[in-house]
N, C-alpha and C positions, 0 to 999 in steps of 0.2 A: 484393468483398473477401473474402479468406480468414478463416476463423474464428481467434479468439485460441488455441484449443486446437492447431490445426494449426500456426500461427506458432510455438508454443512447441516444436514437435517438428522443425521444419525446420532443417537445417544447410547451410552454404555450403561446398562442396567446394573452389573455387578462384575467384580473381579475377585477371584479366590486366590490367595497366595499362601503357599506352605512355607512355614517358618520354623525356626529352631527353638526360640525362647518366647513364649506368649507374654510372660510378665515384662520382659524387656521391650517387646514390640508395643504392647499396650501403654507402657511408660512413655515411649517416644510419641506415638501417635495421639495420645491424649493431650500432650502438650501442643500439638498442631491443631487438632480438630475437636478437642473436648472430649467428654466422656463418651465411651462406646455405647451404642444402642442396645447391644445385647452381649453378654460374656458368659462364658463357661470355663471349666478347667482347660479346655482344648481349643476354644474358638472365641474370637471377638469380632463384632461387626460395627463398622463405622459408616455414617452417611456424609458424603461429600457432594454436594449439589444433588443431582439425581442418581449419582453413582454409589452403590454400596461396596465398601471394601471389606472382604471377609478374610480374616487371618486364621488359619488352621495350623495348630502345632503338629509337627511331625512327631510320630510316636517314639522313635529312638534315633539318637544321633551319635555317630562314632566320635570318640573322645578327641580325636585329632581335629575335629570340625566343631568343637563346642564354641569357640569364639572367632569371629571374623577380624582378621588382622591385615589391612590393605597394606 
């Protein structure tokens, strides 16, 4: 395990998350962080402090997985 001193100096540059619905994801995260820095039909990028959140839409989703229902 790394030391607490080292942990306190580490930052995360970016995280890439694969999602099912980019429009829905953008709607949610735009309410929290404001407009995305970059957006295409399959990708949206938000900056949160020093970290970039990159959302990439999965190309196809089986119909039974279209909506999350906890």
